[in-house]
N, CA, C and O of each residue as an XYZ file, in Angstrom:
860
protein
N     -65.031    -30.125    144.601
C     -64.102    -29.029    144.406
C     -63.171    -28.926    145.603
O     -63.613    -29.080    146.742
N     -61.887    -28.666    145.366
C     -60.881    -28.529    146.406
C     -60.312    -27.120    146.383
O     -59.943    -26.606    145.327
N     -60.245    -26.497    147.559
C     -59.527    -25.238    147.696
C     -58.110    -25.587    148.124
O     -57.916    -26.225    149.159
N     -57.127    -25.180    147.347
C     -55.727    -25.554    147.500
C     -55.250    -25.420    148.952
O     -55.498    -24.414    149.616
N     -54.558    -26.467    149.422
C     -53.953    -26.436    150.753
C     -52.530    -25.889    150.694
O     -51.925    -25.616    151.731
N     -51.990    -25.727    149.477
C     -50.654    -25.187    149.248
C     -49.562    -26.052    149.879
O     -48.501    -25.551    150.252
N     -49.830    -27.347    149.994
C     -48.822    -28.300    150.443
C     -49.124    -29.642    149.777
O     -49.986    -29.717    148.901
N     -48.422    -30.701    150.185
C     -48.570    -31.987    149.515
C     -49.932    -32.633    149.751
O     -50.297    -33.575    149.048
N     -50.688    -32.138    150.730
C     -52.016    -32.706    150.993
C     -52.893    -32.650    149.758
O     -53.606    -33.607    149.458
N     -52.849    -31.542    149.042
C     -53.712    -31.372    147.867
C     -53.378    -32.413    146.805
O     -54.284    -32.945    146.165
N     -52.101    -32.713    146.606
C     -51.698    -33.683    145.594
C     -52.167    -35.090    145.964
O     -52.660    -35.832    145.114
N     -52.011    -35.446    147.230
C     -52.456    -36.770    147.673
C     -53.966    -36.900    147.570
O     -54.485    -37.954    147.203
N     -54.667    -35.818    147.896
C     -56.126    -35.872    147.850
C     -56.643    -35.962    146.415
O     -57.642    -36.634    146.158
N     -55.984    -35.305    145.501
C     -56.351    -35.433    144.082
C     -56.240    -36.893    143.644
O     -57.129    -37.419    142.974
N     -55.140    -37.541    144.029
C     -54.961    -38.954    143.685
C     -56.090    -39.806    144.275
O     -56.670    -40.651    143.593
N     -56.386    -39.567    145.542
C     -57.418    -40.351    146.224
C     -58.770    -40.186    145.543
O     -59.449    -41.172    145.257
N     -59.161    -38.944    145.285
C     -60.491    -38.677    144.733
C     -60.622    -39.166    143.295
O     -61.654    -39.731    142.933
N     -59.604    -38.962    142.475
C     -59.695    -39.425    141.093
C     -59.709    -40.946    141.021
O     -60.412    -41.517    140.188
N     -58.934    -41.616    141.890
C     -58.958    -43.075    141.919
C     -60.320    -43.610    142.351
O     -60.691    -44.733    142.010
N     -61.062    -42.797    143.105
C     -62.394    -43.185    143.555
C     -63.490    -42.716    142.607
O     -64.673    -42.809    142.934
N     -63.112    -42.219    141.446
C     -64.086    -41.891    140.416
C     -64.638    -40.482    140.453
O     -65.563    -40.169    139.704
N     -64.096    -39.620    141.307
C     -64.578    -38.242    141.383
C     -63.986    -37.393    140.256
O     -62.834    -37.584    139.865
N     -64.782    -36.458    139.740
C     -64.280    -35.394    138.884
C     -63.856    -34.263    139.802
O     -64.650    -33.790    140.616
N     -62.611    -33.825    139.679
C     -62.041    -32.891    140.650
C     -61.819    -31.518    140.033
O     -61.224    -31.394    138.962
N     -62.304    -30.486    140.722
C     -62.013    -29.094    140.401
C     -61.113    -28.548    141.500
O     -61.358    -28.785    142.683
N     -60.070    -27.817    141.111
C     -59.150    -27.225    142.087
C     -59.217    -25.709    141.984
O     -59.058    -25.137    140.906
N     -59.456    -25.072    143.121
C     -59.440    -23.611    143.201
C     -58.109    -23.194    143.804
O     -57.759    -23.631    144.900
N     -57.359    -22.346    143.090
C     -56.023    -21.986    143.554
C     -55.688    -20.560    143.152
O     -56.483    -19.889    142.495
N     -54.513    -20.102    143.547
C     -54.037    -18.772    143.197
C     -53.232    -18.825    141.902
O     -52.743    -19.890    141.527
N     -53.087    -17.684    141.207
C     -52.416    -17.684    139.896
C     -51.036    -18.321    139.885
O     -50.708    -19.053    138.951
N     -50.221    -18.060    140.899
C     -48.855    -18.579    140.886
C     -48.793    -20.089    141.044
O     -47.759    -20.699    140.773
N     -49.907    -20.708    141.487
C     -49.943    -22.157    141.695
C     -50.588    -22.906    140.543
O     -50.562    -24.137    140.528
N     -51.156    -22.215    139.593
C     -51.929    -22.872    138.532
C     -51.102    -23.894    137.765
O     -51.587    -24.982    137.458
N     -49.857    -23.550    137.454
C     -49.003    -24.463    136.676
C     -48.740    -25.773    137.420
O     -48.451    -26.793    136.794
N     -48.838    -25.752    138.728
C     -48.603    -26.958    139.527
C     -49.584    -28.065    139.166
O     -49.279    -29.246    139.327
N     -50.763    -27.684    138.677
C     -51.826    -28.663    138.434
C     -52.055    -28.985    136.956
O     -52.958    -29.753    136.624
N     -51.252    -28.409    136.075
C     -51.519    -28.568    134.643
C     -51.384    -30.011    134.163
O     -52.022    -30.397    133.184
N     -50.570    -30.803    134.834
C     -50.398    -32.206    134.424
C     -51.266    -33.163    135.245
O     -51.133    -34.379    135.110
N     -52.141    -32.638    136.083
C     -52.998    -33.463    136.900
C     -54.381    -33.575    136.255
O     -54.780    -32.683    135.506
N     -55.123    -34.661    136.536
C     -56.450    -34.856    135.909
C     -57.538    -34.057    136.622
O     -58.478    -34.625    137.178
N     -57.396    -32.716    136.597
C     -58.329    -31.848    137.314
C     -58.698    -30.644    136.448
O     -58.002    -30.312    135.489
N     -59.805    -30.001    136.808
C     -60.160    -28.708    136.245
C     -59.572    -27.633    137.155
O     -59.745    -27.687    138.373
N     -58.882    -26.662    136.572
C     -58.190    -25.637    137.353
C     -58.980    -24.331    137.300
O     -59.349    -23.861    136.224
N     -59.233    -23.755    138.463
C     -59.921    -22.475    138.568
C     -59.044    -21.536    139.384
O     -58.613    -21.878    140.485
N     -58.787    -20.368    138.845
C     -57.862    -19.420    139.471
C     -58.633    -18.237    140.035
O     -59.523    -17.687    139.386
N     -58.274    -17.857    141.258
C     -58.860    -16.676    141.887
C     -57.726    -15.814    142.423
O     -56.730    -16.335    142.923
N     -57.871    -14.517    142.322
C     -56.839    -13.606    142.807
C     -56.870    -13.516    144.328
O     -57.938    -13.548    144.939
N     -55.704    -13.405    144.928
C     -55.620    -13.257    146.380
C     -56.415    -12.043    146.853
O     -57.081    -12.096    147.887
N     -56.344    -10.950    146.093
C     -57.059     -9.730    146.477
C     -58.565     -9.950    146.483
O     -59.274     -9.380    147.313
N     -59.059    -10.776    145.561
C     -60.496    -11.064    145.527
C     -60.914    -11.844    146.764
O     -61.977    -11.592    147.332
N     -60.068    -12.801    147.189
C     -60.383    -13.586    148.379
C     -60.389    -12.696    149.626
O     -61.239    -12.846    150.504
N     -59.442    -11.783    149.688
C     -59.329    -10.926    150.870
C     -60.481     -9.944    150.976
O     -60.845     -9.520    152.072
N     -61.059     -9.579    149.827
C     -62.080     -8.528    149.829
C     -63.511     -9.042    149.901
O     -64.431     -8.259    150.141
N     -63.721    -10.354    149.697
C     -65.096    -10.843    149.665
C     -65.734    -10.767    151.044
O     -65.070    -10.942    152.067
N     -67.025    -10.504    151.049
C     -67.793    -10.494    152.289
C     -68.720    -11.696    152.292
O     -68.999    -12.269    151.239
N     -69.199    -12.079    153.462
C     -70.006    -13.291    153.584
C     -71.388    -13.154    152.957
O     -72.081    -14.152    152.761
N     -71.795    -11.926    152.642
C     -73.077    -11.758    151.953
C     -72.897    -11.670    150.432
O     -73.837    -11.360    149.700
N     -71.661    -11.951    149.969
C     -71.384    -11.944    148.525
C     -72.025    -13.154    147.866
O     -72.380    -14.130    148.527
N     -72.163    -13.070    146.563
C     -72.636    -14.204    145.771
C     -71.425    -14.911    145.196
O     -70.478    -14.264    144.749
N     -71.450    -16.238    145.204
C     -70.293    -16.995    144.739
C     -69.940    -16.679    143.292
O     -68.774    -16.772    142.910
N     -70.918    -16.310    142.489
C     -70.656    -16.004    141.083
C     -69.881    -14.703    140.909
O     -69.372    -14.421    139.824
N     -69.791    -13.906    141.982
C     -69.047    -12.647    141.884
C     -67.555    -12.871    141.670
O     -66.891    -12.059    141.025
N     -67.027    -13.963    142.206
C     -65.582    -14.178    142.081
C     -65.218    -15.576    141.577
O     -64.047    -15.846    141.311
N     -66.207    -16.470    141.442
C     -65.965    -17.802    140.886
C     -66.911    -18.013    139.713
O     -67.770    -18.895    139.735
N     -66.739    -17.203    138.709
C     -67.689    -17.151    137.601
C     -67.651    -18.378    136.708
O     -68.635    -18.680    136.032
N     -66.519    -19.096    136.693
C     -66.371    -20.207    135.744
C     -66.710    -21.562    136.353
O     -66.458    -22.592    135.728
N     -67.281    -21.587    137.570
C     -67.621    -22.856    138.206
C     -69.134    -22.999    138.298
O     -69.824    -22.120    138.815
N     -69.635    -24.111    137.792
C     -71.065    -24.404    137.873
C     -71.333    -25.165    139.168
O     -71.229    -26.391    139.204
N     -71.674    -24.451    140.212
C     -71.846    -25.075    141.522
C     -73.076    -25.971    141.600
O     -73.199    -26.768    142.530
N     -73.983    -25.852    140.643
C     -75.163    -26.719    140.648
C     -74.786    -28.180    140.431
O     -75.520    -29.082    140.833
N     -73.642    -28.408    139.796
C     -73.206    -29.778    139.500
C     -72.094    -30.257    140.425
O     -71.486    -31.295    140.164
N     -71.817    -29.527    141.495
C     -70.779    -29.922    142.439
C     -71.433    -30.486    143.691
O     -72.293    -29.847    144.297
N     -71.015    -31.701    144.076
C     -71.614    -32.386    145.220
C     -70.901    -32.078    146.532
O     -71.539    -31.969    147.579
N     -69.575    -31.938    146.474
C     -68.785    -31.770    147.690
C     -67.725    -30.696    147.451
O     -67.071    -30.669    146.408
N     -67.568    -29.816    148.434
C     -66.483    -28.838    148.408
C     -65.616    -29.056    149.642
O     -66.124    -29.141    150.760
N     -64.304    -29.148    149.433
C     -63.337    -29.296    150.519
C     -62.444    -28.066    150.535
O     -61.700    -27.822    149.585
N     -62.515    -27.289    151.612
C     -61.725    -26.072    151.742
C     -60.561    -26.370    152.678
O     -60.741    -26.505    153.888
N     -59.352    -26.473    152.098
C     -58.208    -27.066    152.792
C     -57.140    -26.075    153.222
O     -56.125    -26.485    153.784
N     -57.333    -24.786    152.977
C     -56.265    -23.843    153.320
C     -56.066    -23.814    154.832
O     -56.934    -24.247    155.589
N     -54.921    -23.303    155.262
C     -54.618    -23.229    156.688
C     -55.218    -21.982    157.330
O     -55.026    -21.738    158.521
N     -55.939    -21.200    156.545
C     -56.620    -19.996    157.046
C     -58.060    -20.363    157.381
O     -58.918    -20.359    156.499
N     -58.336    -20.678    158.640
C     -59.664    -21.161    159.006
C     -60.747    -20.105    158.830
O     -61.893    -20.439    158.530
N     -60.398    -18.840    159.013
C     -61.384    -17.775    158.826
C     -61.813    -17.685    157.365
O     -62.995    -17.520    157.067
N     -60.841    -17.795    156.453
C     -61.161    -17.771    155.030
C     -61.961    -19.003    154.639
O     -62.920    -18.903    153.874
N     -61.577    -20.166    155.157
C     -62.320    -21.393    154.862
C     -63.779    -21.262    155.268
O     -64.673    -21.634    154.507
N     -64.023    -20.739    156.455
C     -65.391    -20.612    156.951
C     -66.179    -19.580    156.147
O     -67.358    -19.778    155.854
N     -65.527    -18.491    155.799
C     -66.197    -17.465    154.989
C     -66.604    -18.032    153.629
O     -67.737    -17.844    153.183
N     -65.668    -18.728    152.972
C     -65.979    -19.331    151.676
C     -67.064    -20.398    151.800
O     -67.930    -20.513    150.933
N     -67.015    -21.177    152.879
C     -68.008    -22.231    153.076
C     -69.413    -21.648    153.155
O     -70.345    -22.183    152.554
N     -69.564    -20.567    153.885
C     -70.882    -19.933    154.019
C     -71.406    -19.434    152.678
O     -72.588    -19.578    152.366
N     -70.504    -18.842    151.888
C     -70.920    -18.333    150.574
C     -71.283    -19.482    149.645
O     -72.292    -19.425    148.942
N     -70.457    -20.528    149.642
C     -70.680    -21.659    148.737
C     -71.947    -22.418    149.097
O     -72.671    -22.868    148.209
N     -72.227    -22.567    150.400
C     -73.452    -23.263    150.805
C     -74.698    -22.540    150.289
O     -75.702    -23.180    149.975
N     -74.634    -21.220    150.202
C     -75.771    -20.461    149.674
C     -76.029    -20.770    148.208
O     -77.134    -20.570    147.705
N     -74.984    -21.265    147.520
C     -75.134    -21.585    146.097
C     -75.782    -22.942    145.879
O     -76.064    -23.318    144.741
N     -76.022    -23.686    146.959
C     -76.736    -24.955    146.836
C     -75.889    -26.201    146.910
O     -76.417    -27.298    146.730
N     -74.582    -26.082    147.170
C     -73.737    -27.273    147.302
C     -74.174    -28.043    148.560
O     -74.203    -27.472    149.650
N     -74.510    -29.325    148.418
C     -75.068    -30.062    149.552
C     -74.087    -30.361    150.681
O     -74.500    -30.517    151.831
N     -72.791    -30.443    150.369
C     -71.834    -30.858    151.398
C     -70.571    -30.016    151.311
O     -69.886    -30.010    150.288
N     -70.268    -29.306    152.393
C     -69.071    -28.470    152.457
C     -68.267    -28.887    153.687
O     -68.801    -28.961    154.793
N     -66.983    -29.158    153.482
C     -66.089    -29.604    154.549
C     -64.909    -28.641    154.599
O     -64.310    -28.333    153.568
N     -64.576    -28.164    155.801
C     -63.479    -27.213    155.922
C     -62.445    -27.695    156.934
O     -62.746    -28.474    157.838
N     -61.219    -27.208    156.755
C     -60.146    -27.451    157.723
C     -60.120    -26.277    158.705
O     -60.165    -25.117    158.296
N     -60.046    -26.588    160.006
C     -59.983    -25.548    161.039
C     -58.817    -25.837    161.975
O     -58.282    -26.945    162.004
N     -58.440    -24.824    162.735
C     -57.387    -24.976    163.730
C     -57.943    -25.046    165.146
O     -57.344    -25.674    166.020
N     -59.083    -24.406    165.375
C     -59.586    -24.246    166.734
C     -60.928    -24.938    166.924
O     -61.707    -25.085    165.982
N     -61.184    -25.363    168.169
C     -62.479    -25.942    168.507
C     -63.589    -24.905    168.367
O     -64.721    -25.244    168.023
N     -63.265    -23.645    168.632
C     -64.253    -22.574    168.531
C     -64.809    -22.473    167.115
O     -66.021    -22.386    166.920
N     -63.908    -22.485    166.121
C     -64.350    -22.406    164.725
C     -65.103    -23.664    164.322
O     -66.042    -23.605    163.528
N     -64.691    -24.802    164.868
C     -65.377    -26.056    164.555
C     -66.825    -26.011    165.027
O     -67.734    -26.391    164.290
N     -67.037    -25.550    166.247
C     -68.401    -25.441    166.785
C     -69.221    -24.454    165.964
O     -70.380    -24.714    165.642
N     -68.614    -23.325    165.628
C     -69.293    -22.291    164.847
C     -69.727    -22.835    163.486
O     -70.849    -22.593    163.042
N     -68.835    -23.568    162.835
C     -69.142    -24.100    161.505
C     -70.222    -25.173    161.557
O     -71.148    -25.171    160.745
N     -70.102    -26.083    162.507
C     -71.022    -27.213    162.550
C     -72.436    -26.798    162.933
O     -73.390    -27.515    162.630
N     -72.586    -25.653    163.592
C     -73.918    -25.100    163.848
C     -74.613    -24.734    162.540
O     -75.841    -24.678    162.475
N     -73.814    -24.482    161.494
C     -74.348    -24.103    160.193
C     -74.284    -25.275    159.201
O     -74.356    -25.080    157.988
N     -74.150    -26.491    159.739
C     -74.125    -27.707    158.916
C     -72.931    -27.737    157.967
O     -73.023    -28.235    156.845
N     -71.819    -27.199    158.436
C     -70.561    -27.263    157.702
C     -69.659    -28.225    158.462
O     -69.350    -27.992    159.631
N     -69.233    -29.309    157.807
C     -68.383    -30.290    158.479
C     -66.962    -29.763    158.619
O     -66.491    -28.991    157.784
N     -66.280    -30.188    159.685
C     -64.933    -29.680    159.937
C     -63.940    -30.819    160.164
O     -64.296    -31.911    160.607
N     -62.682    -30.519    159.843
C     -61.548    -31.396    160.142
C     -60.494    -30.536    160.806
O     -60.088    -29.515    160.249
N     -60.043    -30.931    161.989
C     -59.039    -30.147    162.696
C     -57.652    -30.444    162.141
O     -57.305    -31.601    161.900
N     -56.865    -29.395    161.939
C     -55.516    -29.554    161.386
C     -54.613    -30.399    162.260
O     -53.618    -30.944    161.783
N     -54.951    -30.515    163.541
C     -54.117    -31.315    164.430
C     -54.298    -32.807    164.204
O     -53.528    -33.610    164.731
N     -55.310    -33.190    163.422
C     -55.567    -34.593    163.128
C     -55.033    -34.939    161.738
O     -54.564    -34.058    161.017
N     -55.103    -36.193    161.369
C     -54.683    -36.621    160.029
C     -55.765    -36.212    159.035
O     -56.816    -36.847    158.955
N     -55.503    -35.147    158.279
C     -56.521    -34.584    157.393
C     -56.968    -35.594    156.338
O     -58.164    -35.769    156.108
N     -56.004    -36.258    155.698
C     -56.354    -37.213    154.642
C     -57.162    -38.384    155.195
O     -58.151    -38.806    154.596
N     -56.732    -38.900    156.339
C     -57.457    -40.010    156.942
C     -58.881    -39.635    157.295
O     -59.809    -40.416    157.080
N     -59.058    -38.413    157.849
C     -60.398    -37.961    158.214
C     -61.276    -37.797    156.986
O     -62.454    -38.152    157.017
N     -60.716    -37.261    155.898
C     -61.499    -37.092    154.673
C     -61.922    -38.445    154.123
O     -63.061    -38.616    153.690
N     -61.005    -39.408    154.139
C     -61.352    -40.737    153.646
C     -62.478    -41.355    154.463
O     -63.369    -42.002    153.912
N     -62.437    -41.153    155.783
C     -63.490    -41.701    156.620
C     -64.819    -40.984    156.374
O     -65.861    -41.627    156.250
N     -64.780    -39.650    156.304
C     -66.005    -38.863    156.111
C     -66.692    -39.230    154.808
O     -67.916    -39.349    154.757
N     -65.901    -39.410    153.752
C     -66.470    -39.693    152.424
C     -66.553    -41.186    152.134
O     -67.014    -41.584    151.064
N     -66.106    -42.024    153.088
C     -66.117    -43.483    152.911
C     -65.430    -43.900    151.620
O     -65.963    -44.700    150.851
N     -64.244    -43.353    151.387
C     -63.492    -43.661    150.176
C     -62.810    -45.010    150.302
O     -62.343    -45.378    151.380
N     -62.752    -45.742    149.208
C     -62.131    -47.065    149.199
C     -60.713    -47.031    148.649
O     -60.148    -48.074    148.322
N     -60.152    -45.872    148.549
C     -58.849    -45.725    147.924
C     -57.789    -46.571    148.617
O     -57.729    -46.616    149.846
N     -56.968    -47.230    147.842
C     -55.819    -47.983    148.351
C     -54.549    -47.371    147.767
O     -54.422    -47.229    146.550
N     -53.625    -47.014    148.630
C     -52.353    -46.457    148.177
C     -51.234    -47.464    148.440
O     -51.089    -47.978    149.549
N     -50.449    -47.732    147.397
C     -49.276    -48.582    147.538
C     -48.031    -47.739    147.296
O     -47.852    -47.175    146.217
N     -47.173    -47.658    148.312
C     -45.971    -46.845    148.207
C     -44.746    -47.745    148.252
O     -44.558    -48.478    149.223
N     -43.898    -47.706    147.207
C     -42.693    -48.546    147.238
C     -41.730    -48.082    148.315
O     -41.513    -46.883    148.490
N     -41.151    -49.041    149.041
C     -40.183    -48.720    150.088
C     -38.781    -49.148    149.655
O     -37.857    -48.337    149.609
N     -38.639    -50.442    149.336
C     -37.354    -50.948    148.836
C     -37.592    -52.271    148.131
O     -38.174    -53.195    148.699
N     -37.134    -52.352    146.885
C     -37.310    -53.587    146.126
C     -38.778    -53.954    146.000
O     -39.578    -53.167    145.495
N     -39.138    -55.161    146.462
C     -40.520    -55.635    146.392
C     -41.323    -55.300    147.648
O     -42.472    -55.721    147.780
N     -40.729    -54.549    148.563
C     -41.417    -54.193    149.799
C     -42.168    -52.870    149.611
O     -41.594    -51.867    149.187
N     -43.469    -52.894    149.937
C     -44.336    -51.733    149.764
C     -45.061    -51.421    151.070
O     -45.160    -52.266    151.960
N     -45.564    -50.196    151.167
C     -46.479    -49.830    152.247
C     -47.857    -49.602    151.648
O     -48.003    -48.868    150.670
N     -48.859    -50.225    152.231
C     -50.242    -50.102    151.782
C     -51.024    -49.264    152.787
O     -50.892    -49.456    153.996
N     -51.842    -48.331    152.287
C     -52.766    -47.559    153.119
C     -54.163    -47.743    152.561
O     -54.379    -47.592    151.359
N     -55.111    -48.068    153.423
C     -56.468    -48.310    152.943
C     -57.480    -48.067    154.051
O     -57.252    -48.437    155.203
N     -58.591    -47.447    153.700
C     -59.723    -47.378    154.607
C     -60.416    -48.737    154.579
O     -60.664    -49.280    153.502
N     -60.730    -49.290    155.743
C     -61.411    -50.578    155.819
C     -62.908    -50.345    155.646
O     -63.552    -49.743    156.505
N     -63.453    -50.820    154.541
C     -64.872    -50.634    154.241
C     -65.642    -51.931    154.474
O     -65.050    -53.001    154.614
N     -66.955    -51.820    154.513
C     -67.807    -52.934    154.908
C     -67.750    -54.148    154.020
O     -68.161    -55.230    154.439
N     -67.254    -54.006    152.804
C     -67.216    -55.132    151.874
C     -65.867    -55.849    151.855
O     -65.640    -56.707    151.003
N     -64.962    -55.507    152.790
C     -63.631    -56.117    152.781
C     -63.608    -57.377    153.637
O     -64.194    -57.418    154.719
N     -62.924    -58.402    153.140
C     -62.905    -59.713    153.792
C     -62.127    -59.723    155.096
O     -62.256    -60.663    155.880
N     -61.317    -58.688    155.346
C     -60.474    -58.694    156.545
C     -61.228    -58.235    157.795
O     -60.693    -58.341    158.899
N     -62.443    -57.732    157.652
C     -63.215    -57.300    158.823
C     -63.473    -58.505    159.728
O     -63.888    -59.569    159.271
N     -63.217    -58.309    161.020
C     -63.415    -59.397    161.984
C     -62.198    -60.262    162.192
O     -62.185    -61.111    163.083
N     -61.165    -60.059    161.376
C     -59.934    -60.842    161.518
C     -59.007    -60.189    162.546
O     -59.049    -58.975    162.746
N     -58.180    -60.992    163.187
C     -57.183    -60.477    164.114
C     -55.941    -60.038    163.345
O     -55.559    -60.652    162.349
N     -55.324    -58.968    163.826
C     -54.104    -58.489    163.192
C     -53.054    -59.591    163.133
O     -52.439    -59.805    162.089
N     -52.845    -60.289    164.239
C     -51.804    -61.322    164.296
C     -52.034    -62.431    163.289
O     -51.085    -62.921    162.677
N     -53.299    -62.838    163.108
C     -53.604    -63.908    162.151
C     -53.274    -63.474    160.727
O     -52.732    -64.251    159.942
N     -53.606    -62.223    160.402
C     -53.326    -61.725    159.049
C     -51.826    -61.540    158.840
O     -51.313    -61.804    157.753
N     -51.127    -61.088    159.870
C     -49.679    -60.912    159.741
C     -48.987    -62.252    159.488
O     -48.068    -62.338    158.674
N     -49.432    -63.292    160.187
C     -48.841    -64.621    159.985
C     -49.197    -65.177    158.615
O     -48.348    -65.760    157.940
N     -50.444    -65.000    158.203
C     -50.909    -65.563    156.943
C     -50.211    -64.946    155.739
O     -49.858    -65.647    154.790
N     -50.009    -63.612    155.782
C     -49.468    -62.910    154.618
C     -48.018    -62.457    154.801
O     -47.434    -61.869    153.891
N     -47.431    -62.730    155.982
C     -46.059    -62.318    156.266
C     -45.887    -60.809    156.075
O     -45.009    -60.348    155.345
N     -46.754    -60.062    156.754
C     -46.740    -58.604    156.662
C     -46.842    -58.025    158.076
O     -47.097    -58.754    159.035
N     -46.639    -56.705    158.196
C     -46.851    -55.997    159.450
C     -48.026    -55.051    159.307
O     -48.151    -54.373    158.287
N     -48.899    -54.991    160.321
C     -50.120    -54.198    160.240
C     -50.243    -53.261    161.442
O     -49.988    -53.654    162.581
N     -50.636    -52.025    161.170
C     -51.027    -51.060    162.197
C     -52.365    -50.454    161.787
O     -52.593    -50.172    160.611
N     -53.250    -50.256    162.767
C     -54.557    -49.645    162.504
C     -54.621    -48.269    163.158
O     -54.137    -48.079    164.274
N     -55.221    -47.313    162.457
C     -55.582    -46.024    163.044
C     -57.087    -46.053    163.234
O     -57.831    -46.299    162.284
N     -57.540    -45.804    164.457
C     -58.977    -45.896    164.750
C     -59.438    -44.617    165.437
O     -58.746    -44.080    166.302
N     -60.598    -44.143    165.049
C     -61.098    -42.903    165.630
C     -60.224    -41.741    165.226
O     -59.683    -41.713    164.121
N     -60.084    -40.776    166.126
C     -59.316    -39.574    165.812
C     -57.817    -39.822    165.888
O     -57.075    -39.422    164.991
N     -57.363    -40.484    166.958
C     -55.914    -40.601    167.145
C     -55.485    -41.900    167.829
O     -54.410    -41.954    168.427
N     -56.316    -42.950    167.749
C     -55.946    -44.215    168.372
C     -55.085    -45.045    167.420
O     -55.393    -45.170    166.235
N     -53.999    -45.611    167.961
C     -53.142    -46.517    167.195
C     -53.308    -47.915    167.770
O     -53.098    -48.125    168.964
N     -53.681    -48.865    166.935
C     -53.895    -50.241    167.385
C     -52.980    -51.173    166.586
O     -53.055    -51.203    165.357
N     -52.125    -51.926    167.265
C     -51.262    -52.873    166.558
C     -51.060    -54.175    167.329
O     -50.181    -54.965    166.986
N     -51.871    -54.407    168.375
C     -51.789    -55.662    169.110
C     -52.196    -56.820    168.208
O     -53.099    -56.678    167.384
N     -51.532    -57.973    168.361
C     -51.844    -59.119    167.501
C     -53.266    -59.633    167.727
O     -53.808    -60.331    166.870
N     -53.878    -59.299    168.864
C     -55.243    -59.740    169.147
C     -56.293    -58.710    168.739
O     -57.491    -58.951    168.885
N     -55.841    -57.558    168.225
C     -56.786    -56.519    167.816
C     -57.595    -56.987    166.607
O     -57.035    -57.503    165.639
N     -58.910    -56.803    166.670
C     -59.795    -57.225    165.578
C     -60.069    -56.042    164.657
O     -60.412    -54.954    165.119
N     -59.917    -56.257    163.372
C     -60.100    -55.196    162.384
C     -61.584    -54.885    162.222
O     -62.416    -55.783    162.090
N     -61.894    -53.576    162.234
C     -63.272    -53.117    162.160
C     -63.484    -52.210    160.949
O     -62.551    -51.585    160.444
N     -64.731    -52.158    160.503
C     -65.076    -51.203    159.455
C     -64.787    -49.793    159.943
O     -65.092    -49.457    161.087
N     -64.203    -48.967    159.087
C     -63.858    -47.603    159.453
C     -62.428    -47.437    159.917
O     -61.940    -46.311    160.020
N     -61.733    -48.557    160.204
C     -60.314    -48.457    160.545
C     -59.527    -47.962    159.335
O     -59.920    -48.195    158.192
N     -58.424    -47.285    159.593
C     -57.483    -46.915    158.534
C     -56.299    -47.853    158.677
O     -55.586    -47.813    159.680
N     -56.089    -48.696    157.680
C     -55.107    -49.762    157.751
C     -53.803    -49.353    157.078
O     -53.798    -48.829    155.964
N     -52.706    -49.601    157.771
C     -51.369    -49.414    157.202
C     -50.640    -50.749    157.318
O     -50.508    -51.295    158.413
N     -50.170    -51.272    156.191
C     -49.499    -52.573    156.193
C     -48.223    -52.487    155.367
O     -48.164    -51.772    154.367
N     -47.206    -53.225    155.797
C     -45.919    -53.261    155.087
C     -45.574    -54.720    154.783
O     -45.647    -55.587    155.654
N     -45.198    -54.968    153.534
C     -44.826    -56.314    153.130
C     -44.588    -56.366    151.638
O     -44.507    -55.332    150.975
N     -44.477    -57.580    151.109
C     -44.291    -57.739    149.668
C     -45.560    -57.340    148.928
O     -46.674    -57.537    149.415
N     -45.368    -56.784    147.761
C     -46.498    -56.226    147.016
C     -47.578    -57.270    146.775
O     -48.761    -56.988    146.965
N     -47.189    -58.472    146.359
C     -48.189    -59.488    146.043
C     -48.992    -59.900    147.281
O     -50.176    -60.220    147.179
N     -48.346    -59.892    148.442
C     -49.035    -60.225    149.685
C     -50.050    -59.164    150.059
O     -51.159    -59.475    150.494
N     -49.660    -57.901    149.886
C     -50.554    -56.795    150.193
C     -51.777    -56.806    149.269
O     -52.901    -56.566    149.711
N     -51.547    -57.083    147.990
C     -52.659    -57.132    147.039
C     -53.604    -58.275    147.356
O     -54.817    -58.152    147.182
N     -53.056    -59.379    147.819
C     -53.901    -60.531    148.211
C     -54.720    -60.155    149.447
O     -55.873    -60.571    149.569
N     -54.146    -59.380    150.359
C     -54.836    -58.977    151.578
C     -56.108    -58.210    151.274
O     -57.117    -58.401    151.953
N     -56.085    -57.356    150.281
C     -57.229    -56.480    150.007
C     -58.042    -56.940    148.805
O     -58.930    -56.219    148.348
N     -57.755    -58.119    148.293
C     -58.451    -58.631    147.107
C     -59.938    -58.797    147.401
O     -60.696    -59.218    146.528
């Protein structure tokens, strides 16, 4: 289940999760419901006033009556309101959801949440990249740039043939450009850099070359 981020992050994450085989539920406000009607998701609407009035000792069924939390494995609370995210996370965890991940702005809230076994992603980092790493998603995104030139984004997983290869060797072999994002904020693009599991790979080149790279 995703709590709407009210920006393009939610749309990209829906694409990522559905491509990875997840059934996606989106929790949003009434004015945003139409935004998701053409997407492959279940839409759940909650009133802003209900969110503002809930207390942390509330039961999730009090305001999310149409969601069966027993069948939900992961909840991602993506709003920019870290206090609301943490409050909802505490209530949802009581309903038995095994994994709750929230977006926070401050280290203080991150420490507070993780003491309660709630995973956090700081807004100052790449939210989508962190989610892909946390969930070990294999999603590959191909974005057209011009003509046959595309940009590929992919999490490097343990079953990919490019692990252990040097960036320069792959660039020469496929006539592409490669940059790696590693850890929280490291950028690696040296031709001698060796690709590792867990890297977030960004490559630019002809579509057929990119597809061969990740085959």
